[in-house]
C-alpha positions as CSV (number, residue, x, y, z in Angstrom):
1,M,1.6,-52.3,-24.9
2,V,3.0,-54.4,-27.7
3,V,6.0,-55.4,-25.5
4,S,3.6,-56.3,-22.6
5,V,1.5,-58.5,-24.9
6,L,4.7,-60.2,-26.2
7,R,5.9,-60.8,-22.7
8,F,2.5,-62.3,-21.8
9,M,2.5,-64.6,-24.8
10,M,6.1,-65.7,-24.0
11,N,5.3,-66.6,-20.4
12,L,2.1,-68.3,-21.4
13,F,4.1,-70.5,-23.7
14,L,7.0,-71.2,-21.3
15,Y,5.0,-71.7,-18.1
16,P,3.6,-75.2,-19.0
17,F,7.2,-76.3,-19.4
18,A,8.1,-75.0,-16.0
19,L,5.1,-76.9,-14.5
20,A,6.2,-80.1,-16.3
21,F,9.7,-79.7,-14.9
22,L,8.3,-79.2,-11.4
23,L,6.1,-82.3,-11.8
24,F,9.0,-84.4,-13.0
25,Y,11.1,-83.2,-10.1
26,R,8.4,-84.2,-7.6
27,I,8.1,-87.6,-9.3
28,L,11.8,-88.1,-8.8
29,Q,11.4,-87.3,-5.1
30,W,8.4,-89.6,-4.6
31,S,10.2,-92.4,-6.4
32,G,13.2,-92.0,-4.1
33,L,15.6,-91.1,-7.0
34,K,15.8,-87.6,-5.5
35,A,16.0,-87.2,-1.8
36,M,13.3,-85.2,-0.1
37,N,15.8,-84.2,2.6
38,Y,18.9,-82.6,1.5
39,D,22.4,-83.1,2.9
40,F,23.9,-79.9,4.3
41,H,26.3,-81.5,6.7
42,N,29.3,-79.4,5.4
43,E,27.4,-76.1,5.5
44,I,27.5,-73.3,8.1
45,V,24.2,-71.5,7.9
46,L,23.3,-68.1,9.4
47,I,19.6,-67.4,9.7
48,T,18.2,-64.0,10.8
49,G,14.8,-63.8,12.5
50,S,15.1,-67.4,13.7
51,A,13.0,-67.0,16.9
52,R,9.7,-68.0,15.3
53,G,7.7,-68.2,12.1
54,V,9.5,-68.8,8.8
55,G,12.9,-68.3,10.4
56,R,12.4,-71.1,13.0
57,Q,11.1,-73.5,10.3
58,I,14.0,-72.8,8.0
59,A,16.4,-73.5,11.0
60,L,14.6,-76.8,11.7
61,A,14.7,-77.8,8.0
62,F,18.5,-77.1,7.9
63,A,19.0,-78.9,11.2
64,R,17.3,-82.0,9.9
65,S,19.7,-81.9,6.9
66,G,22.8,-81.7,9.3
67,A,23.9,-78.1,8.9
68,S,25.6,-76.1,11.6
69,L,23.5,-73.1,12.5
70,A,24.0,-69.6,13.7
71,L,20.6,-68.2,14.9
72,W,20.2,-64.4,15.0
73,D,17.2,-62.6,16.6
74,I,16.3,-60.0,19.1
75,D,13.7,-62.3,20.8
76,D,16.0,-64.2,23.2
77,I,13.2,-66.5,24.6
78,G,12.0,-67.5,21.1
79,N,15.5,-67.9,19.8
80,R,16.5,-70.2,22.7
81,E,13.4,-72.3,22.0
82,T,14.5,-72.7,18.4
83,L,18.0,-73.5,19.7
84,Q,16.7,-76.4,21.8
85,M,14.6,-77.7,19.0
86,C,17.7,-77.8,16.7
87,L,19.9,-79.3,19.4
88,S,17.5,-82.2,19.8
89,L,18.3,-83.1,16.2
90,G,21.9,-83.6,17.1
91,I,23.6,-80.7,15.2
92,H,26.0,-77.9,16.1
93,V,24.1,-74.7,16.7
94,R,24.6,-71.3,18.5
95,C,22.1,-68.5,19.1
96,Y,22.9,-64.8,19.3
97,H,21.1,-61.7,20.3
98,V,21.6,-59.4,17.3
99,D,19.8,-56.2,16.3
100,I,20.3,-56.4,12.5
101,T,19.2,-52.8,12.1
102,K,22.5,-51.7,13.8
103,Y,25.5,-52.2,11.6
104,N,28.0,-52.2,14.5
105,D,26.0,-55.0,16.2
106,V,25.9,-57.0,12.9
107,H,29.7,-56.6,12.4
108,L,30.5,-57.6,15.9
109,H,28.5,-60.8,15.8
110,A,29.6,-61.7,12.4
111,E,33.1,-62.0,13.8
112,R,31.8,-64.0,16.7
113,V,30.2,-66.5,14.4
114,R,33.4,-66.9,12.4
115,K,35.4,-67.6,15.6
116,E,32.8,-69.9,17.2
117,L,31.4,-71.8,14.2
118,G,33.5,-71.0,11.2
119,N,32.9,-69.2,7.9
120,V,29.3,-68.9,6.8
121,T,28.6,-70.7,3.5
122,I,24.8,-70.1,3.4
123,L,23.4,-66.8,4.5
124,V,19.6,-66.6,5.0
125,N,18.3,-63.0,5.3
126,N,14.9,-63.8,6.7
127,A,14.2,-61.2,9.5
128,G,11.3,-58.8,8.7
129,H,9.6,-55.9,10.2
130,F,6.0,-54.7,9.7
131,S,4.6,-51.8,11.7
132,G,0.9,-52.5,10.9
133,K,0.3,-48.8,10.4
134,T,-0.7,-46.8,7.4
135,F,1.8,-44.5,5.7
136,L,0.5,-41.4,7.4
137,Q,0.3,-43.1,10.8
138,E,3.9,-44.3,10.7
139,S,6.5,-42.3,12.5
140,E,10.0,-41.7,11.2
141,T,11.3,-44.4,13.5
142,D,8.7,-46.9,12.1
143,I,9.9,-46.2,8.6
144,E,13.6,-46.3,9.4
145,Q,13.0,-49.6,11.2
146,T,11.2,-51.1,8.3
147,F,13.8,-50.3,5.7
148,S,16.7,-51.1,8.0
149,C,15.4,-54.6,8.8
150,N,13.8,-55.5,5.4
151,S,16.4,-53.9,3.0
152,L,19.5,-52.5,4.5
153,S,20.3,-55.5,6.7
154,C,20.4,-57.8,3.6
155,I,23.0,-55.5,2.2
156,W,25.1,-55.3,5.4
157,L,25.1,-59.0,6.0
158,T,25.9,-59.8,2.4
159,K,28.8,-57.4,2.4
160,L,30.2,-59.0,5.5
161,F,29.9,-62.7,4.4
162,L,30.3,-62.5,0.6
163,P,34.1,-62.0,0.5
164,Y,34.8,-65.5,1.9
165,M,32.3,-67.0,-0.5
166,L,34.0,-65.3,-3.4
167,D,37.4,-66.5,-2.1
168,I,36.3,-70.2,-2.2
169,N,34.0,-69.6,-5.2
170,Y,31.1,-71.2,-3.3
171,G,28.1,-70.1,-1.3
172,H,24.5,-69.2,-1.2
173,I,22.8,-65.9,-0.3
174,V,19.1,-66.3,0.4
175,I,16.8,-63.3,0.7
176,V,13.3,-63.9,2.0
177,S,11.3,-61.1,0.5
178,S,7.6,-61.0,-0.4
179,I,5.2,-61.0,-3.3
180,L,4.7,-57.4,-2.3
181,G,8.3,-56.9,-3.5
182,L,7.1,-57.6,-7.0
183,E,3.7,-56.0,-7.1
184,P,2.7,-52.9,-5.2
185,T,-0.3,-52.5,-3.0
186,H,-2.1,-50.0,-0.9
187,G,-2.0,-50.2,2.9
188,P,1.5,-51.4,3.9
189,I,3.3,-48.9,1.6
190,T,6.7,-48.7,3.4
191,Y,6.7,-52.5,3.9
192,A,6.1,-53.1,0.2
193,A,8.7,-50.5,-0.7
194,S,11.3,-52.1,1.5
195,K,10.6,-55.5,-0.1
196,F,11.0,-54.0,-3.5
197,G,14.4,-52.9,-2.3
198,S,15.4,-56.5,-1.2
199,V,14.2,-58.0,-4.5
200,G,16.1,-55.3,-6.5
201,F,19.2,-56.0,-4.4
202,S,19.0,-59.7,-5.0
203,Q,18.6,-59.4,-8.8
204,S,21.3,-56.8,-9.1
205,L,23.7,-58.9,-7.0
206,I,23.2,-61.8,-9.4
207,Y,24.6,-59.7,-12.3
208,E,27.3,-58.3,-10.1
209,L,28.6,-61.8,-9.2
210,K,28.6,-62.8,-12.8
211,S,30.6,-59.7,-13.7
212,I,33.2,-60.6,-11.1
213,N,33.4,-64.2,-12.2
214,S,31.4,-65.6,-15.2
215,D,31.8,-69.1,-13.7
216,T,30.8,-68.1,-10.2
217,K,29.4,-70.8,-7.8
218,V,28.1,-68.1,-5.4
219,N,24.4,-68.2,-5.9
220,V,21.6,-65.8,-4.9
221,H,18.1,-66.9,-4.2
222,C,15.2,-64.5,-3.6
223,I,12.0,-66.0,-2.1
224,C,8.8,-64.1,-2.7
225,P,6.0,-65.7,-0.7
226,Y,2.3,-64.7,-0.5
227,F,0.9,-64.0,2.9
228,I,2.1,-66.5,5.6
229,T,0.3,-67.7,8.7
230,T,2.7,-66.2,11.2
231,T,2.2,-63.5,13.9
232,M,3.5,-60.9,11.5
233,F,0.3,-61.0,9.4
234,N,-2.0,-62.4,12.1
235,G,-5.7,-61.8,11.2
236,F,-5.3,-61.0,7.5
237,K,-7.8,-62.9,5.4
238,P,-7.9,-62.0,1.7
239,K,-11.2,-62.5,-0.1
240,L,-9.8,-65.0,-2.6
241,Q,-8.3,-67.3,0.1
242,F,-10.3,-70.2,-1.3
243,L,-8.2,-69.9,-4.5
244,I,-4.9,-68.7,-2.9
245,P,-4.9,-69.5,0.8
246,A,-2.2,-68.2,3.2
247,L,1.0,-70.2,3.2
248,D,2.3,-72.3,6.0
249,A,5.7,-71.4,7.4
250,S,7.0,-74.9,7.0
251,Y,6.1,-75.0,3.3
252,V,8.0,-71.7,2.7
253,A,11.0,-73.2,4.6
254,I,11.1,-76.4,2.4
255,Q,10.8,-74.3,-0.7
256,T,13.8,-72.2,0.5
257,L,16.0,-75.3,0.8
258,D,14.6,-76.4,-2.5
259,S,15.8,-73.2,-4.1
260,I,19.3,-73.8,-2.9
261,A,19.4,-77.4,-4.0
262,W,18.1,-76.6,-7.5
263,N,19.7,-73.2,-7.8
264,R,16.5,-71.3,-8.4
265,Q,17.1,-67.5,-8.3
266,L,13.6,-66.1,-8.0
267,V,11.0,-68.2,-6.3
268,I,7.4,-67.0,-6.2
269,L,5.1,-68.9,-3.7
270,P,2.7,-70.3,-4.5
271,Y,3.9,-71.0,-8.0
272,R,0.6,-70.0,-9.7
273,L,1.2,-66.4,-8.6
274,K,4.0,-66.3,-11.2
275,Y,1.3,-65.0,-13.5
276,I,0.9,-61.9,-11.4
277,T,4.1,-60.4,-12.6
278,F,3.2,-60.3,-16.3
279,L,-0.6,-60.1,-16.0
280,S,-0.1,-56.7,-14.3
281,H,1.5,-55.4,-17.5
282,V,-1.4,-56.6,-19.7
283,L,-4.5,-55.8,-17.6
284,P,-6.0,-52.3,-18.0
285,K,-5.2,-50.0,-15.1
286,W,-8.8,-49.7,-14.1
287,L,-9.3,-53.5,-13.9
288,K,-6.0,-54.0,-12.1
289,K,-7.1,-51.4,-9.5
290,Q,-10.5,-53.0,-9.1
291,L,-9.0,-56.4,-8.6
292,M,-6.5,-55.1,-6.0
293,F,-9.2,-53.5,-4.0
294,Y,-11.4,-56.6,-4.2
295,V,-8.7,-58.9,-3.0
296,A,-7.1,-56.8,-0.3
297,G,-10.1,-54.6,0.6
298,Q,-10.3,-50.8,0.7
299,K,-8.4,-50.7,3.9
300,P,-6.3,-53.9,4.2
301,L,-4.6,-53.0,7.5
302,D,-8.0,-53.0,9.2
303,M,-8.0,-56.8,8.9
304,F,-5.0,-57.3,11.2
305,V,-5.4,-58.0,14.9
306,N,-3.2,-56.5,17.7
307,K,-2.7,-53.4,15.5
308,Q,-1.6,-51.4,18.6
309,K,1.5,-53.6,18.7
310,R,2.9,-54.7,15.4
311,D,6.7,-54.6,16.1
312,Y,7.6,-58.1,14.9
313,M,10.8,-59.6,13.7
314,S,10.1,-63.0,12.2
């Protein structure tokens, strides 16, 4: 308890400085001293789950910044739409049908990307899977799919593209996780557990890279957004949305590019939710439970629409 209180006091002291830095950074942007659009002309970016939602918006944000793109998804129609949007911005882009839950498929298409575009310098692990079912309703296949897409695929892709980044001592590995990867909840248990895995992998990878090279220029960025207005969470309306509304996919995309430009390792969106990670250690368990049930409801999965078909990669 003493340690939790000290951690709370430390964050309470440091957080105003973080907000001041963020305000200063925005002033630089608005004044034109810091560009709102970043220059990624020399980068080759691979994005998983690019057919819609956050993945599509990340692809468009990179396309506007001049990057060459490799778009991976199992939704061919949606991915081709993203391809056409990016091509209209005058950049080099290819799309691929890849099932990232199958290692052999990932390995095969990683080689294709190297041959057709070159070596990837920015890897964006964005694809996600959410069954929309409760823990007892999920089948073994549902659970395997969730962990393969949300956790294992990040490991497989990083293992394939990291060696080149280490050789040139440059690169960025982005993992789009979730606020549920930091704080557990009832309802989407396996989804939350898989996101805990992706967050843990990103934080461990940071230390691993430092142990390999203390002056490493290979950076890891873990993005932990609140609920986003995409088809994956269609219909979810938390009770405190007037305080913390659902995020827009384009906002998450811009913050993802921001994290690369400013080398931010753990990004919680929106920023005010940063308090969650240390308030949870201070609040009494009974109060924390009451707040959780108030915000998410007794049965949060009942708020989703199209529950009979929740197999989304986005």
